GUTIKOL-509510 format. One record per atom (N, C-alpha, C): residue number from 1; atom name; z, y, x. Coordinates in steps of 0.1 Angstrom, whole numbers. Example, Ala and Ser with C-alpha at 12.3 -4.5 7.8 and 13.67 -1.06 7.14 Angstrom:
<atoms>
+-----+----+-------+-------+-------+
|   i | at |    zz |    yy |    xx |
+-----+----+-------+-------+-------+
|   1 |  N |    78 |   -57 |   132 |
|   1 | CA |    78 |   -45 |   123 |
|   1 |  C |    78 |   -33 |   132 |
|   2 |  N |    71 |   -22 |   128 |
|   2 | CA |    71 |   -11 |   137 |
|   2 |  C |    79 |     0 |   129 |
+-----+----+-------+-------+-------+
</atoms>
This chain:
<atoms>
+-----+----+-------+-------+-------+
|   i | at |    zz |    yy |    xx |
+-----+----+-------+-------+-------+
|   1 |  N |    80 |  -251 |  -156 |
|   1 | CA |    79 |  -263 |  -148 |
|   1 |  C |    70 |  -261 |  -137 |
|   2 |  N |    66 |  -269 |  -129 |
|   2 | CA |    58 |  -266 |  -118 |
|   2 |  C |    62 |  -275 |  -106 |
|   3 |  N |    56 |  -272 |   -95 |
|   3 | CA |    60 |  -279 |   -83 |
|   3 |  C |    71 |  -272 |   -76 |
|   4 |  N |    80 |  -280 |   -69 |
|   4 | CA |    89 |  -273 |   -60 |
|   4 |  C |    81 |  -268 |   -48 |
|   5 |  N |    86 |  -257 |   -42 |
|   5 | CA |    78 |  -250 |   -31 |
|   5 |  C |    73 |  -260 |   -21 |
|   6 |  N |    81 |  -269 |   -16 |
|   6 | CA |    76 |  -278 |    -5 |
|   6 |  C |    64 |  -287 |   -10 |
|   7 |  N |    66 |  -292 |   -23 |
|   7 | CA |    55 |  -300 |   -28 |
|   7 |  C |    43 |  -291 |   -31 |
|   8 |  N |    44 |  -279 |   -35 |
|   8 | CA |    33 |  -270 |   -38 |
|   8 |  C |    25 |  -267 |   -25 |
|   9 |  N |    33 |  -265 |   -14 |
|   9 | CA |    26 |  -262 |    -1 |
|   9 |  C |    19 |  -274 |     4 |
|  10 |  N |    25 |  -286 |     2 |
|  10 | CA |    18 |  -298 |     6 |
|  10 |  C |     5 |  -300 |    -2 |
|  11 |  N |     6 |  -298 |   -15 |
|  11 | CA |    -5 |  -299 |   -24 |
|  11 |  C |   -16 |  -289 |   -20 |
|  12 |  N |   -12 |  -277 |   -17 |
|  12 | CA |   -22 |  -267 |   -13 |
|  12 |  C |   -29 |  -271 |     0 |
|  13 |  N |   -21 |  -276 |     9 |
|  13 | CA |   -28 |  -281 |    22 |
|  13 |  C |   -37 |  -293 |    19 |
|  14 |  N |   -34 |  -301 |    10 |
|  14 | CA |   -42 |  -312 |     6 |
|  14 |  C |   -55 |  -307 |     0 |
|  15 |  N |   -54 |  -297 |    -9 |
|  15 | CA |   -66 |  -292 |   -15 |
|  15 |  C |   -75 |  -285 |    -4 |
|  16 |  N |   -69 |  -277 |     5 |
|  16 | CA |   -77 |  -271 |    15 |
|  16 |  C |   -84 |  -281 |    24 |
|  17 |  N |   -77 |  -292 |    27 |
|  17 | CA |   -84 |  -303 |    35 |
|  17 |  C |   -95 |  -309 |    28 |
|  18 |  N |   -93 |  -311 |    15 |
|  18 | CA |  -104 |  -317 |     6 |
|  18 |  C |  -116 |  -308 |     6 |
|  19 |  N |  -114 |  -295 |     4 |
|  19 | CA |  -125 |  -285 |     4 |
|  19 |  C |  -132 |  -284 |    17 |
|  20 |  N |  -124 |  -285 |    28 |
|  20 | CA |  -130 |  -284 |    41 |
|  20 |  C |  -138 |  -297 |    44 |
|  21 |  N |  -133 |  -308 |    40 |
|  21 | CA |  -141 |  -321 |    41 |
|  21 |  C |  -154 |  -320 |    33 |
|  22 |  N |  -153 |  -315 |    21 |
|  22 | CA |  -165 |  -314 |    13 |
|  22 |  C |  -175 |  -305 |    19 |
|  23 |  N |  -171 |  -294 |    24 |
|  23 | CA |  -179 |  -284 |    31 |
|  23 |  C |  -186 |  -290 |    43 |
|  24 |  N |  -178 |  -298 |    51 |
|  24 | CA |  -184 |  -304 |    62 |
|  24 |  C |  -195 |  -314 |    58 |
|  25 |  N |  -192 |  -322 |    48 |
|  25 | CA |  -202 |  -332 |    43 |
|  25 |  C |  -215 |  -325 |    39 |
|  26 |  N |  -214 |  -314 |    32 |
|  26 | CA |  -226 |  -307 |    27 |
|  26 |  C |  -233 |  -301 |    39 |
|  27 |  N |  -226 |  -296 |    49 |
|  27 | CA |  -233 |  -291 |    61 |
|  27 |  C |  -240 |  -302 |    68 |
|  28 |  N |  -234 |  -314 |    70 |
|  28 | CA |  -241 |  -325 |    76 |
|  28 |  C |  -253 |  -330 |    68 |
|  29 |  N |  -252 |  -330 |    55 |
|  29 | CA |  -263 |  -334 |    47 |
|  29 |  C |  -275 |  -324 |    49 |
|  30 |  N |  -272 |  -312 |    49 |
|  30 | CA |  -282 |  -302 |    51 |
|  30 |  C |  -289 |  -303 |    65 |
|  31 |  N |  -281 |  -306 |    75 |
|  31 | CA |  -286 |  -308 |    89 |
|  31 |  C |  -295 |  -320 |    90 |
|  32 |  N |  -291 |  -331 |    83 |
|  32 | CA |  -298 |  -343 |    83 |
|  32 |  C |  -311 |  -341 |    76 |
|  33 |  N |  -311 |  -335 |    64 |
|  33 | CA |  -323 |  -332 |    57 |
|  33 |  C |  -333 |  -324 |    65 |
|  34 |  N |  -328 |  -314 |    71 |
|  34 | CA |  -336 |  -305 |    80 |
|  34 |  C |  -342 |  -313 |    91 |
|  35 |  N |  -335 |  -321 |    98 |
|  35 | CA |  -340 |  -329 |   109 |
|  35 |  C |  -350 |  -339 |   104 |
|  36 |  N |  -348 |  -345 |    93 |
|  36 | CA |  -358 |  -355 |    88 |
|  36 |  C |  -371 |  -348 |    84 |
|  37 |  N |  -370 |  -336 |    78 |
|  37 | CA |  -381 |  -329 |    74 |
|  37 |  C |  -389 |  -325 |    86 |
|  38 |  N |  -383 |  -320 |    96 |
|  38 | CA |  -389 |  -316 |   109 |
|  38 |  C |  -396 |  -328 |   115 |
|  39 |  N |  -389 |  -340 |   115 |
|  39 | CA |  -395 |  -352 |   121 |
|  39 |  C |  -408 |  -356 |   114 |
|  40 |  N |  -407 |  -355 |   101 |
|  40 | CA |  -419 |  -359 |    93 |
|  40 |  C |  -431 |  -350 |    95 |
|  41 |  N |  -428 |  -337 |    96 |
|  41 | CA |  -438 |  -327 |    99 |
|  41 |  C |  -444 |  -329 |   112 |
|  42 |  N |  -436 |  -332 |   122 |
|  42 | CA |  -441 |  -335 |   136 |
|  42 |  C |  -449 |  -347 |   136 |
|  43 |  N |  -446 |  -357 |   128 |
|  43 | CA |  -454 |  -369 |   127 |
|  43 |  C |  -467 |  -366 |   121 |
|  44 |  N |  -467 |  -358 |   111 |
|  44 | CA |  -480 |  -355 |   104 |
|  44 |  C |  -489 |  -347 |   114 |
|  45 |  N |  -483 |  -338 |   122 |
|  45 | CA |  -490 |  -330 |   132 |
|  45 |  C |  -496 |  -339 |   143 |
|  46 |  N |  -488 |  -349 |   147 |
|  46 | CA |  -493 |  -359 |   157 |
|  46 |  C |  -505 |  -367 |   151 |
|  47 |  N |  -504 |  -371 |   139 |
|  47 | CA |  -515 |  -379 |   133 |
|  47 |  C |  -527 |  -370 |   132 |
|  48 |  N |  -525 |  -357 |   128 |
|  48 | CA |  -536 |  -348 |   127 |
|  48 |  C |  -543 |  -346 |   140 |
|  49 |  N |  -535 |  -344 |   151 |
|  49 | CA |  -541 |  -343 |   164 |
|  49 |  C |  -549 |  -355 |   168 |
|  50 |  N |  -544 |  -367 |   166 |
|  50 | CA |  -551 |  -379 |   169 |
|  50 |  C |  -564 |  -380 |   161 |
|  51 |  N |  -563 |  -377 |   148 |
|  51 | CA |  -575 |  -378 |   140 |
|  51 |  C |  -586 |  -368 |   144 |
|  52 |  N |  -582 |  -355 |   147 |
|  52 | CA |  -591 |  -345 |   152 |
|  52 |  C |  -597 |  -349 |   165 |
|  53 |  N |  -589 |  -354 |   174 |
|  53 | CA |  -595 |  -359 |   187 |
|  53 |  C |  -605 |  -370 |   185 |
|  54 |  N |  -603 |  -378 |   175 |
|  54 | CA |  -612 |  -389 |   172 |
|  54 |  C |  -625 |  -384 |   165 |
|  55 |  N |  -625 |  -371 |   161 |
|  55 | CA |  -637 |  -366 |   155 |
|  55 |  C |  -636 |  -364 |   139 |
|  56 |  N |  -624 |  -367 |   134 |
|  56 | CA |  -623 |  -366 |   119 |
|  56 |  C |  -624 |  -351 |   115 |
|  57 |  N |  -631 |  -348 |   104 |
|  57 | CA |  -632 |  -334 |    99 |
|  57 |  C |  -619 |  -329 |    94 |
|  58 |  N |  -617 |  -316 |    96 |
|  58 | CA |  -604 |  -309 |    92 |
|  58 |  C |  -600 |  -312 |    78 |
|  59 |  N |  -610 |  -311 |    68 |
|  59 | CA |  -606 |  -314 |    54 |
|  59 |  C |  -601 |  -328 |    52 |
|  60 |  N |  -607 |  -337 |    59 |
|  60 | CA |  -602 |  -351 |    58 |
|  60 |  C |  -588 |  -353 |    64 |
|  61 |  N |  -586 |  -346 |    75 |
|  61 | CA |  -573 |  -347 |    82 |
|  61 |  C |  -562 |  -341 |    73 |
|  62 |  N |  -566 |  -329 |    66 |
|  62 | CA |  -556 |  -323 |    57 |
|  62 |  C |  -553 |  -332 |    46 |
|  63 |  N |  -563 |  -339 |    41 |
|  63 | CA |  -561 |  -348 |    29 |
|  63 |  C |  -552 |  -360 |    33 |
|  64 |  N |  -554 |  -366 |    45 |
|  64 | CA |  -546 |  -378 |    48 |
|  64 |  C |  -532 |  -375 |    53 |
|  65 |  N |  -530 |  -362 |    58 |
|  65 | CA |  -517 |  -359 |    64 |
|  65 |  C |  -509 |  -351 |    54 |
|  66 |  N |  -515 |  -345 |    44 |
|  66 | CA |  -508 |  -336 |    35 |
|  66 |  C |  -505 |  -322 |    41 |
|  67 |  N |  -511 |  -320 |    53 |
|  67 | CA |  -510 |  -306 |    58 |
|  67 |  C |  -520 |  -297 |    52 |
|  68 |  N |  -518 |  -284 |    52 |
|  68 | CA |  -528 |  -275 |    46 |
|  68 |  C |  -540 |  -274 |    56 |
|  69 |  N |  -551 |  -271 |    50 |
|  69 | CA |  -563 |  -269 |    59 |
|  69 |  C |  -560 |  -259 |    70 |
|  70 |  N |  -553 |  -248 |    67 |
|  70 | CA |  -549 |  -238 |    77 |
|  70 |  C |  -541 |  -244 |    88 |
|  71 |  N |  -532 |  -253 |    84 |
|  71 | CA |  -524 |  -260 |    95 |
|  71 |  C |  -532 |  -268 |   104 |
|  72 |  N |  -541 |  -276 |    97 |
|  72 | CA |  -550 |  -285 |   105 |
|  72 |  C |  -559 |  -276 |   114 |
|  73 |  N |  -565 |  -265 |   109 |
|  73 | CA |  -573 |  -257 |   117 |
|  73 |  C |  -565 |  -251 |   129 |
|  74 |  N |  -553 |  -248 |   126 |
|  74 | CA |  -544 |  -243 |   137 |
|  74 |  C |  -542 |  -253 |   148 |
|  75 |  N |  -540 |  -266 |   144 |
|  75 | CA |  -539 |  -277 |   153 |
|  75 |  C |  -552 |  -278 |   161 |
|  76 |  N |  -563 |  -278 |   154 |
|  76 | CA |  -576 |  -279 |   161 |
|  76 |  C |  -578 |  -268 |   171 |
|  77 |  N |  -574 |  -256 |   167 |
|  77 | CA |  -575 |  -245 |   176 |
|  77 |  C |  -567 |  -247 |   189 |
|  78 |  N |  -554 |  -251 |   186 |
|  78 | CA |  -545 |  -254 |   197 |
|  78 |  C |  -551 |  -264 |   207 |
|  79 |  N |  -558 |  -274 |   201 |
|  79 | CA |  -565 |  -284 |   209 |
|  79 |  C |  -578 |  -280 |   216 |
|  80 |  N |  -582 |  -267 |   212 |
|  80 | CA |  -594 |  -262 |   218 |
|  80 |  C |  -606 |  -267 |   211 |
|  81 |  N |  -605 |  -270 |   198 |
|  81 | CA |  -616 |  -275 |   190 |
|  81 |  C |  -619 |  -265 |   180 |
|  82 |  N |  -632 |  -265 |   175 |
|  82 | CA |  -636 |  -257 |   164 |
|  82 |  C |  -640 |  -266 |   153 |
|  83 |  N |  -630 |  -270 |   145 |
|  83 | CA |  -632 |  -279 |   133 |
|  83 |  C |  -631 |  -271 |   121 |
+-----+----+-------+-------+-------+
</atoms>
């Protein structure tokens, strides 16, 4: 038993389209996740910059932003500060 050739070809095309659509959706999800992660990190870095400029200590900035102390020190260095 089985599919007639024409039906089988149509079914195979349908499966390929479904797989292609699923692959596209996964790619878009990954791109969105990456973009959101980058935006959140940029926001944390902007907050860190503002806090450092206002005189907040690096350890406090790390605590409130969730950035590592090394990242905060790197931002301070980039701003020309020695925190």
